[in-house]
Each structure stands twice: as C-alpha cells, then as structure tokens.
C-alpha positions as CSV (number, residue, x, y, z in Angstrom):
1,M,143.1,156.5,100.0
2,V,139.8,158.4,99.7
3,I,138.6,160.8,97.0
4,P,135.3,162.6,97.6
5,L,133.6,163.4,94.3
6,Y,130.9,165.9,93.6
7,N,130.5,167.4,90.1
8,K,134.2,167.3,89.3
9,A,134.0,165.4,86.0
10,P,136.6,167.6,84.2
11,Y,139.2,166.8,86.9
12,I,138.6,163.4,88.4
13,E,140.6,161.5,85.7
14,R,143.6,163.7,86.5
15,A,143.3,163.0,90.2
16,V,143.0,159.2,89.8
17,R,145.8,159.0,87.3
18,S,148.1,160.8,89.8
19,V,147.4,158.1,92.3
20,L,148.1,155.3,89.8
21,A,151.4,157.0,89.0
22,Q,152.7,156.7,92.6
23,T,156.1,155.2,93.1
24,E,154.6,153.2,96.0
25,Q,152.1,150.9,94.3
26,E,150.5,149.1,97.2
27,F,147.2,151.0,97.8
28,E,143.5,151.1,97.4
29,V,141.5,154.0,95.9
30,I,138.0,154.7,97.2
31,V,136.1,157.2,95.2
32,V,132.9,158.3,96.9
33,D,130.5,159.9,94.4
34,D,128.4,162.2,96.6
35,G,125.4,162.5,94.3
36,S,127.2,164.0,91.2
37,T,125.1,164.9,88.2
38,D,127.9,165.5,85.7
39,G,129.0,162.0,84.9
40,G,132.1,161.9,87.0
41,A,131.3,158.4,88.3
42,T,131.2,157.1,84.7
43,I,134.8,158.4,84.2
44,V,135.9,156.5,87.3
45,E,134.3,153.3,86.1
46,R,136.4,153.4,82.9
47,F,139.6,152.7,84.9
48,A,140.4,149.0,84.6
49,D,142.2,148.7,87.9
50,A,141.0,146.4,90.7
51,R,142.5,148.7,93.3
52,I,139.9,151.4,92.4
53,R,136.5,151.1,94.1
54,L,133.6,153.5,93.4
55,I,130.9,154.1,96.0
56,V,127.8,156.1,95.1
57,Q,125.6,157.8,97.7
58,E,123.1,160.6,97.9
59,N,124.5,164.1,98.2
60,R,125.4,164.7,101.9
61,G,128.5,166.9,101.6
62,A,132.3,166.5,101.5
63,S,132.7,165.4,105.1
64,A,130.1,162.7,104.8
65,A,131.8,161.5,101.6
66,R,135.2,161.4,103.3
67,N,133.7,159.6,106.3
68,R,132.1,157.0,104.1
69,G,135.4,156.4,102.4
70,I,137.1,156.0,105.8
71,R,134.6,153.4,106.9
72,E,135.1,151.5,103.6
73,A,138.9,151.6,103.7
74,N,140.9,148.5,104.6
75,A,144.2,150.2,105.3
76,D,145.6,151.3,108.6
77,L,146.7,154.6,107.1
78,V,144.2,156.7,105.2
79,A,145.2,159.4,102.8
80,F,143.0,162.0,101.1
81,L,142.9,163.7,97.8
82,D,140.3,166.2,96.5
83,A,138.9,165.3,93.1
84,D,140.2,168.5,91.5
85,D,143.8,168.2,92.9
86,E,146.6,165.7,92.2
87,W,149.5,164.0,93.9
88,H,153.1,164.1,92.9
89,P,154.4,160.6,92.2
90,T,156.3,160.5,95.4
91,F,153.5,161.5,97.8
92,L,152.7,158.1,99.2
93,G,156.4,157.3,99.6
94,A,156.9,160.6,101.5
95,V,154.1,160.0,104.0
96,L,155.0,156.3,104.5
97,D,158.6,157.5,105.2
98,L,157.2,159.9,107.8
99,C,155.0,157.1,109.3
100,R,158.0,154.8,109.7
101,R,160.1,157.6,111.4
102,Y,157.3,159.0,113.6
103,P,154.9,156.2,114.4
104,R,153.2,158.1,117.2
105,A,152.2,161.1,115.1
106,G,148.5,161.8,114.5
107,A,148.9,163.0,110.9
108,Y,151.5,162.9,108.1
109,A,151.6,165.9,105.8
110,T,153.7,167.0,102.9
111,A,154.4,170.4,101.4
112,Y,152.2,171.2,98.3
113,A,152.3,173.4,95.2
114,V,149.6,175.9,94.4
115,Y,148.5,176.2,90.8
116,N,146.6,179.3,89.8
117,P,144.1,179.7,86.9
118,D,146.6,181.8,85.0
119,G,149.1,178.9,85.0
120,G,151.3,180.3,87.7
121,M,152.8,177.9,90.3
122,R,154.3,178.5,93.7
123,V,155.1,176.4,96.7
124,A,152.8,177.0,99.7
125,S,154.5,179.1,102.4
126,I,154.6,177.1,105.6
127,A,155.7,179.3,108.6
128,A,157.4,178.4,111.9
129,V,159.2,175.4,110.6
130,P,162.9,174.8,109.8
131,P,163.8,175.6,106.1
132,A,163.7,172.9,103.4
133,P,164.7,170.1,103.1
134,W,163.7,169.6,106.8
135,S,161.2,167.0,107.8
136,G,160.1,166.1,111.3
137,L,157.4,166.8,113.9
138,L,156.0,170.3,113.5
139,P,157.3,172.4,116.4
140,N,153.9,174.1,116.8
141,Y,151.0,173.3,114.4
142,F,148.8,176.2,115.5
143,Q,151.6,178.8,115.2
144,S,152.4,177.5,111.7
145,A,148.8,177.6,110.6
146,T,148.3,181.1,112.0
147,L,151.4,182.7,110.5
148,G,151.5,181.0,107.1
149,E,149.6,178.8,104.8
150,P,148.2,175.6,106.3
151,P,150.8,172.9,106.9
152,V,148.1,170.3,106.5
153,S,145.7,170.3,103.5
154,A,143.0,167.9,102.5
155,S,145.0,166.7,99.5
156,S,148.4,166.3,101.1
157,V,147.8,164.4,104.3
158,A,147.5,160.8,105.6
159,I,146.1,159.9,109.0
160,P,146.1,156.6,110.9
161,R,142.7,154.9,111.0
162,E,142.8,154.7,114.7
163,V,143.3,158.4,115.0
164,L,140.4,159.1,112.6
165,E,138.2,156.8,114.7
166,E,139.2,158.4,117.9
167,M,138.3,161.8,116.5
168,G,135.1,160.7,115.0
169,G,136.2,161.6,111.5
170,F,135.2,164.8,109.8
171,I,132.4,166.9,111.3
172,E,129.3,166.8,109.1
173,G,126.8,169.5,108.3
174,F,129.3,172.2,107.4
175,W,130.4,173.4,104.0
176,W,133.4,175.5,105.1
177,G,136.2,174.7,107.5
178,E,135.3,171.1,108.3
179,D,138.8,169.8,107.4
180,V,140.5,172.5,109.5
181,D,138.4,171.3,112.4
182,L,139.8,167.8,112.1
183,W,143.4,168.9,111.8
184,G,143.1,171.1,114.9
185,R,141.4,168.4,117.0
186,I,144.2,166.0,116.1
187,A,146.8,168.6,116.9
188,F,145.4,168.9,120.4
189,C,146.3,165.3,121.1
190,Y,149.1,164.3,118.8
191,P,152.2,165.7,117.1
192,I,152.0,166.2,113.4
193,A,154.7,165.1,111.1
194,F,155.6,167.2,108.1
195,T,158.1,167.1,105.2
196,H,159.1,169.9,102.8
197,R,159.0,167.3,100.0
198,I,156.2,168.5,97.7
199,G,153.6,165.7,97.6
200,A,150.5,167.3,96.1
201,V,149.3,170.0,93.7
202,Y,146.4,172.2,94.9
203,H,144.5,173.7,91.9
204,T,142.7,176.9,92.8
205,E,140.3,177.2,89.8
206,I,137.3,175.7,91.6
207,A,138.2,177.3,94.9
208,C,138.4,180.8,93.5
209,R,135.0,180.5,91.9
210,A,133.5,179.2,95.2
211,C,135.2,182.1,97.1
212,T,133.3,184.6,95.0
213,R,130.1,183.5,96.8
214,V,129.3,186.0,99.5
215,Q,127.5,183.7,101.9
216,P,127.2,184.2,105.7
217,V,128.9,181.7,107.9
218,P,127.8,181.5,111.6
219,E,131.1,180.1,112.8
220,N,134.1,178.1,111.7
221,P,133.5,174.6,113.3
222,F,137.0,174.5,114.8
223,V,136.1,177.5,117.0
224,A,133.4,175.5,118.7
225,S,135.8,172.6,119.1
226,A,138.4,174.8,120.6
227,R,135.9,176.4,123.0
228,Q,134.8,173.0,124.2
229,A,138.3,171.8,124.6
230,A,139.3,174.8,126.6
231,K,136.3,174.4,128.9
232,R,137.2,170.8,129.5
233,G,140.9,171.6,130.1
234,L,142.0,169.5,127.1
235,I,144.4,172.1,125.7
236,P,147.9,171.8,127.1
237,P,148.9,175.0,128.8
238,E,152.0,175.5,126.7
239,M,149.7,175.4,123.6
240,L,146.9,177.6,124.8
241,D,148.3,181.0,123.6
242,D,148.9,179.7,120.1
243,V,145.5,178.0,119.9
244,L,143.8,181.3,120.9
245,E,145.6,183.2,118.2
246,Y,144.7,180.6,115.6
247,V,141.1,180.8,116.8
248,A,141.2,184.6,116.5
249,A,142.5,184.3,112.9
250,K,139.5,182.0,112.0
251,Q,137.1,184.3,113.8
252,L,138.4,187.3,111.9
253,Q,138.1,185.5,108.5
254,T,134.6,184.5,109.4
255,A,133.7,188.0,110.5
256,A,135.0,189.5,107.3
257,R,132.8,187.1,105.3
258,N,129.8,188.0,107.3
259,I,130.3,191.7,107.0
260,Q,130.6,191.2,103.2
261,A,127.5,189.1,103.2
262,G,125.5,191.9,105.0
263,R,125.3,190.1,108.3
264,P,127.1,192.3,110.8
265,D,125.1,190.6,113.6
266,L,127.0,187.4,112.8
267,A,130.2,189.3,112.6
268,R,129.7,190.8,116.0
269,A,129.1,187.3,117.4
270,N,132.3,186.1,115.8
271,L,134.3,188.9,117.3
272,A,132.8,188.4,120.7
273,W,135.0,185.4,121.2
274,C,138.1,186.5,119.5
275,P,140.9,186.5,122.1
276,T,144.0,188.0,120.4
277,R,147.1,190.0,120.9
278,R,148.5,189.6,117.4
279,F,145.4,190.8,115.5
280,R,144.2,193.5,117.8
281,Q,144.2,196.2,115.2
282,R,142.3,194.1,112.7
283,K,139.8,193.1,115.4
284,F,139.2,196.7,116.3
285,S,138.6,197.6,112.6
286,Y,136.2,194.8,112.0
287,S,134.4,195.6,115.3
288,L,133.7,199.1,114.1
289,M,132.5,197.9,110.7
290,A,130.2,195.4,112.2
291,F,128.1,198.2,113.8
292,I,127.5,199.9,110.4
293,P,123.9,199.0,109.2
294,A,123.9,196.2,106.7
295,P,122.2,198.3,103.9
296,W,125.2,200.6,103.9
297,Y,127.4,197.8,102.7
298,R,125.2,197.0,99.8
299,R,125.2,200.7,98.8
300,Y,128.9,201.3,99.3
301,R,130.4,198.2,97.7
302,G,133.5,200.1,96.6
303,L,134.3,201.2,100.2
304,K,133.7,197.7,101.5
305,A,136.1,196.2,99.0
306,A,138.7,198.7,99.9
307,L,138.4,198.2,103.6
308,L,138.0,194.4,103.8
309,P,140.4,191.8,102.4
310,T,139.2,189.3,99.9
311,V,137.9,186.4,101.9
312,T,139.8,183.5,100.4
313,E,140.5,180.7,102.7
314,P,143.7,178.8,102.5
315,S,143.8,175.4,101.0
316,D,142.8,173.4,104.1
317,S,139.7,175.5,104.6
318,R,138.6,176.3,101.1
319,P,134.9,176.8,100.8
320,R,134.4,174.6,97.8
321,Q,132.2,171.5,97.3
322,H,134.5,168.5,97.5
C-alpha cells in the first residue's frame, strides 16, 4: 500500500499504525515523502517493521508521490491511504474479499466514515446503491458519484497494478481532482466493486483548511478526460447520460470556485461545456453570476457568500496537499 506524505507530521504515525493493526498482516507499506519540511519522514523511520519502506523525493505533488509508490510496490493489488487519514482494522480484509469475489473489477472500494474537527462522526452517504450491508459491483459509478458522496476515495480503495499501469496512474501537474480523474477513467473501462463495510476514516481537519483557499481552477482534470473519451467513442452509450451529468457537477463546482476567486472568465469557460438536465437551474444562476464584473465580487462578499455554496469538494476530490 502507498501513503503519500507531505508536511503531515502530526498525523502520519496514526496512519501507519492503522495499517499495522490490520487483521490481514501480509502487506508492504510504501511511504513516499514528497519533500516534507516538518520531520514527518523521521517519524516513519522510527517504526521498526521491515514491511515499511520510506522513499524520499523532491516535492512534485500528491499524484507524483502516489505514482512513485506504485512503481516501487511489489504487490499485484495496490491500496492507498492519505497521511492524515486512517484505516479500520478490517480494511484490507474487506478489499481482498471483494477482489476474490470480483476478480475482473477495476477497483475495490469500501464505505468510509467522516470525522469533523468538532469531533462529530458520520458515515459517508453513498447514493444509487442497495442499502447496507450490500456489497457487489456498483450499478452505476457515475450516478452514485453525482447524487451522493464519492463511492471511491483516496483512502478507501485498492486497485490492481495492471489497471493502474493501463491507466497511466494518477495524472500529474494538478492539485485538485487528480484522484477523481483516475476513478472516472477506470469506471469507463471496468466495473467497480464496493462494500458498505466501513474500511477507512476520512479526517476533514486539513481538508477544511485547504478549502478556505479561494484559488482559481481552470478545469477539473476529469472533464478533459471525459471530453477526449467522448470524442473517441470510448464511453459506452448506456453510460453517456450519467457521465455528462457527473461532468456537469464537476464543472459547476469548478465554476463556483472561480466565481469566488474573482475569475468569472474561467467560470464562463467551465459552464460552456456543462451539458446537464439535472442541474439546469444551478447552471443558469452561475451563468448570470459569471457575467458580473470581478471587482463586484470583492466588494459585495456578503452577497457572494449568500448566493454561492461553500466550495468544499467531497473526499475523493479534496483540494489538500497529500
């Protein structure tokens, strides 16, 4: 399994210990320190366990760190865990059970709990799947990801190495949405197995701080992937409508961020390729707002906050550094 690490010293020990506490004990842990400056690598070095391997590289981003871990891994099935999240003890057992039952799936994901800074906990709401305790192949990945919280997150999934190699791993050069891009590209080609068994804990402390940054984003990388797949006829016809609605949701999230960041020009570009029936009213509202001059947003912050939702991406697309 692969843990990308960048300035998460307060959390990395918790993450590693959650791996060592697995009921399934046959694994390797590859921690890729991506140029941290807070001593997180030193904490990893203190673990006296031969299964843990630390790799240090210059800072290149979360995707580059994950891809490095994939290249270094020896296993045929590669799981991921963010350095500030943790696994439940049964996570590996759950994904291995899915793998045995559905050997042709492209990814194996578990449900996950969401812990908030105030100490509250809830189970992520996964839509368009049979109720718990169901497990199986997702009926429709894109519908699930559009209507609810992501069924796949970067801390609750394992992917066959051959699928990762076929997809070219995580797209690099993006700080937001690069994991969503990979899940979507996999879903074009393979079914995704899912279980309601809670396998991971997603901690929102770091994500919430990152989401307070109002930073323009040209485009979610999956939107470009979907556009290219559509042009090449790679999206199955029965999947197309749900893919377009999922793309629309991503475009609207991105447009909202760009409006908040004072870049209505980018928001207009996002909305130009936003084919949707489900979100037509929201698209219309954002389109109007994207034609208001940017200085007005900076002057009328209260109005902006009232009209636009808080731009907080779900767990598989959280804009946080590793």
